[in-house]
C-alpha positions in Angstrom: 8.3 16.2 17.4 7.4 12.5 17.1 4.9 13.4 14.3 7.5 15.4 12.4 10.3 12.7 12.8 7.9 9.9 11.8 7.0 11.8 8.6 10.7 12.4 7.7 12.0 8.9 8.5 8.9 7.3 7.0 9.5 9.1 3.7 13.1 8.0 3.5 12.4 4.4 4.6 9.8 3.7 1.8 11.4 1.4 -0.8 10.3 3.6 -3.7 12.0 6.7 -2.1 15.0 4.8 -0.8 15.8 3.3 -4.2 15.4 6.7 -5.9 17.7 8.3 -3.4 20.3 5.6 -3.9 20.1 5.9 -7.7 20.3 9.7 -7.4 23.4 9.5 -5.3 25.0 7.1 -7.6 24.3 9.4 -10.6 25.8 12.3 -8.7 28.9 10.3 -8.0 29.2 9.4 -11.7 29.0 13.1 -12.6 31.7 13.8 -10.0 33.9 11.2 -11.8 33.6 8.7 -8.9 32.9 5.9 -11.4 33.3 2.9 -9.2 31.2 4.1 -6.3 28.6 5.7 -8.6 28.2 2.5 -10.7 27.9 0.4 -7.6 25.2 2.6 -6.1 23.3 2.8 -9.4 23.4 -1.0 -9.8 22.3 -1.5 -6.2 19.4 0.9 -6.7 18.2 -0.7 -9.9 18.4 -4.2 -8.4 16.4 -3.1 -5.4 13.9 -1.4 -7.7 13.4 -4.6 -9.6 13.2 -6.8 -6.5 10.6 -4.6 -4.7 8.7 -3.8 -7.9 8.3 -7.3 -9.4 9.0 -9.9 -6.8 6.3 -10.9 -4.2 8.4 -9.5 -1.4 5.9 -6.8 -0.7 3.1 -9.3 -0.4 5.2 -11.4 2.0 5.8 -8.4 4.3 2.2 -7.4 4.1 0.7 -10.9 4.7 2.8 -11.3 7.9 0.9 -8.3 9.2 -2.6 -8.8 7.7 -2.8 -12.5 8.8 -2.0 -11.7 12.4 -5.7 -11.1 13.3 -8.4 -13.3 11.9 -11.7 -12.0 10.5 -14.2 -11.2 13.3 -17.3 -13.4 13.8 -20.4 -12.5 15.8 -20.8 -14.7 18.9 -24.2 -13.5 19.9 -23.0 -10.6 22.1 -23.6 -7.2 20.5 -20.8 -4.6 20.7 -21.3 -1.4 22.7 -19.2 0.6 20.4 -17.5 0.6 17.0 -14.3 2.6 16.4 -13.4 3.3 12.7 -9.9 4.6 12.2 -9.3 7.3 9.6 -7.3 6.9 6.5 -10.2 6.0 4.1 -11.1 9.5 3.1 -9.0 12.1 1.3 -10.0 15.2 3.3 -8.2 17.9 1.3 -9.6 16.5 -2.0 -13.0 16.1 -0.5 -13.0 19.7 0.7 -11.8 21.0 -2.7 -14.4 19.0 -4.7 -17.2 19.4 -2.1 -17.8 15.6 -2.3 -16.6 12.6 -0.3 -13.5 11.2 -2.0 -12.2 7.9 -0.7 -9.0 6.0 -1.4 -7.7 2.4 -1.4 -8.6 2.0 2.3 -12.3 2.7 1.7 -13.3 -0.7 3.2 -12.6 0.9 6.7 -15.7 3.1 6.4 -17.7 0.5 4.5 -17.0 -2.1 7.2 -17.9 0.5 9.9 -21.2 1.3 8.1 -22.1 -2.4 7.9 -21.5 -2.8 11.6 -23.4 0.3 12.5 -26.5 -0.8 10.7 -26.2 -4.4 11.9 -25.9 -3.3 15.6 -28.2 -0.2 15.9 -27.5 0.3 19.6 -23.8 0.6 19.3 -22.0 4.0 19.4 -20.0 4.8 16.3 -16.7 6.6 16.6 -14.8 7.9 13.7 -11.2 8.8 14.7 -9.2 10.8 12.1 -7.8 14.3 11.9 -5.2 15.4 9.3 -1.8 13.8 8.9 -0.8 16.4 6.2 2.6 17.9 7.0 2.7 20.5 4.3 -0.8 21.7 3.1 -3.4 23.3 5.3 -4.8 20.5 7.4 -8.4 19.4 6.8 -9.8 17.0 9.4 -11.2 13.7 8.1 -13.8 13.0 10.9 -16.4 15.7 10.1 -16.5 14.5 6.5 -17.0 10.9 7.7 -19.7 12.1 10.1 -21.7 13.6 7.3 -21.3 10.4 5.3 -22.5 8.2 8.2 -25.6 10.4 8.6 -26.2 10.2 4.8 -26.4 6.4 5.2 -29.0 6.6 8.0 -26.8 6.5 11.1 -28.5 8.6 13.8 -26.4 11.7 14.8 -26.9 10.8 18.5 -24.9 7.6 18.0 -22.0 9.3 16.2 -18.8 10.4 18.0 -16.2 12.3 16.0 -12.6 12.5 17.0 -11.0 15.1 14.7 -7.6 16.0 16.3 -5.5 12.9 15.9 -2.6 12.8 13.4 -1.2 9.4 14.2 -2.4 5.9 15.3 -1.1 6.6 18.8 -3.2 9.8 18.9 -6.2 7.9 17.5 -6.0 5.6 20.6 -5.4 8.2 23.3 -7.8 10.8 22.1 -10.6 8.2 21.5 -10.1 6.7 24.9 -10.5 10.1 26.5 -13.5 10.9 24.4 -15.6 7.8 24.9 -14.6 6.9 28.5 -15.4 3.2 28.1 -17.1 1.5 31.1 -15.8 -1.9 32.5 -17.2 -4.8 30.6 -18.1 -2.9 27.5 -17.3 -4.4 24.1 -15.6 -2.3 21.5 -14.8 -3.2 17.9 -11.9 -1.6 16.1 -12.2 -1.3 12.3 -9.1 -0.7 10.3 -7.0 -2.2 7.5 -5.9 -5.8 8.2 -2.2 -4.8 7.8 -2.6 -1.9 10.2 -4.4 -3.9 12.9 -1.3 -5.1 14.9 0.0 -1.6 15.4 -3.5 -0.3 16.1 -4.3 -3.0 18.7 -1.0 -2.4 20.4 -1.6 1.4 20.9 -5.2 1.0 22.0 -4.2 -1.6 24.6 -1.4 0.8 25.8 -4.0 3.6 26.0 -6.2 1.5 28.2 -9.0 0.8 25.7 -9.3 -3.0 25.2 -10.7 -3.5 21.7 -11.5 -6.4 19.4 -10.1 -6.5 15.9 -12.4 -6.2 13.0 -9.9 -6.2 10.1 -10.9 -5.1 6.6 -9.0 -4.0 3.5 -7.0 -7.2 3.2 -5.1 -6.3 -0.1 -4.2 -9.9 -0.7 -6.0 -13.2 -1.4 -3.9 -15.0 1.3 -0.6 -16.7 1.4 -1.0 -17.8 -2.2 0.1 -14.3 -3.1 3.4 -14.9 -1.4 4.4 -16.7 -4.5 2.8 -14.4 -7.0 5.0 -11.8 -8.7 3.7 -8.4 -9.8 3.2 -7.6 -13.5 3.7 -3.8 -12.9 6.6 -2.2 -11.3 4.4 0.5 -9.7 2.1 -2.1 -8.1 4.9 -4.0 -6.4 6.5 -0.8 -5.2 3.2 0.4 -3.8 2.7 -2.9 -1.9 6.2 -2.8 -0.5 5.9 0.8 0.5 2.7 0.0 2.5 4.3 -2.9 4.2 7.6 -1.3 5.1 5.8 1.8 6.4 3.8 -0.4 8.8 6.8 -2.4 10.0 8.7 0.8 10.7 5.7 2.0 12.6 5.6 -1.1 14.7 9.3 -0.8 15.6 9.1 3.0 16.3 6.0 2.6 18.5 7.5 -0.1 20.6 10.8 1.7 21.0 9.1 4.9 22.2 6.7 3.0 24.5 3.6 3.8 22.5 2.6 0.1 22.0 2.3 -2.7 24.5 4.3 -5.2 22.3 6.5 -5.2 19.2 4.1 -7.4 17.3 0.7 -7.4 19.0 -1.5 -10.4 18.4 -4.9 -11.8 19.6 -5.2 -12.3 23.3 -5.2 -15.9 24.5 -8.6 -17.0 25.5 
């Protein structure tokens, strides 16, 4: 039920969809001769479209998330395991084309590969099923496993978690699969903006991980002042950020995360 509700609410909450719905409702009211209400909704929708599409608001929302955890630096102690969260591969497209097709989060698997080759004794976990609500689900993890082997990672080191549909399931299913021992060091590889929510659910699941953020999307806070030159680019950035903020709120309210806005542990 949580998965279904998250998909429905998540669809409506995205700025691109929300503005389209507002404009559509305004148009319907105009057709029904409700001129004042219809004009007001249309004006609100168009204004929101311009703000989310061209202003740096999407960058501000995303930067607040992606700057929460700093880049990881090696301190001399090698990790025992590397967890790569799914979302970098398009499983349905990959299955149809019989080739690995990646998306804008490809740095997740690239960063995981770099770590796997740098630390050859660490186990490598790829956690990702299918989050597709409509089409026949195709799990992402088996495709990623073949890719890891293609780049020279020994099959004995690879652990594939292919049932998860959400970040919460990533954490719980991975924890059960790897059964980490006390004192082990595990790195978590995911997009920088996705890291706060991911860390929160992994901590809640009882798997203490260290953040290895990738896929930053921005140059830093300088982009908080940089407007977009394409409506679609600004909307896409705002959609990504709002989706993640909604996820943080929902996970905290339902007890799936240990904090509303998880951050680095105090040393």
